[in-house]
Steps between C-alpha positions, in 0.01 A plus 500: 500500500124498492320269265126467451351222290131506417309202367152357463354717228307371204181516299176473694136556419303781661386393844791264541784496749878506498761492771819694438817434692803714569825363636743749648868458565773723628477769761128539479182380647478428869463862609365636176149568399442312177262580221365393167476744215375472148545671168257470214602588144511874452439570867716591796593246759260498792493362850269204541550376856743548785584307814722613787750278675243461776225392264292814465357530153353759273354464155426721207129568470484317168602167661343523845301191581656304212874485569698407809873530570634235737867491584732243655793669672684174560491410131541861383201472273201720442205381297206665334179299500279639229134400483210619287740623236387757248636588156623829643731304732708410196852628561853403588518452875810580703594466861733729685533666834211718601672827573342838448755580229428191292451709187869583514623143535765412244486125553207290388480131428383362169138491610238244408234551234135461596248497219129485575306419188229271373 
């Protein structure tokens, strides 16, 4: 059974940084692309960043140059380093696999709340 546990969210001022962590367990991870997603109130969930099992990354335009997505295959963790945070980054952040059909996933972890506010 797959389990994803996100952590590291919190309240931060604009321009600040946070590092989110995702711990995966079960039959997931080593061969899977992993990704971070977010969902702001009243908005649809969106893809933030993705990393393949080999380490290739891609980022949504709205986070390019500010966020990075390192992963540790041995520890089955994927992080999201968020710098230069903006109020519009406020959302609940989730990790999951990075498949093309992610919008149809029926399992999501509890997510971690990120609030960017002065």
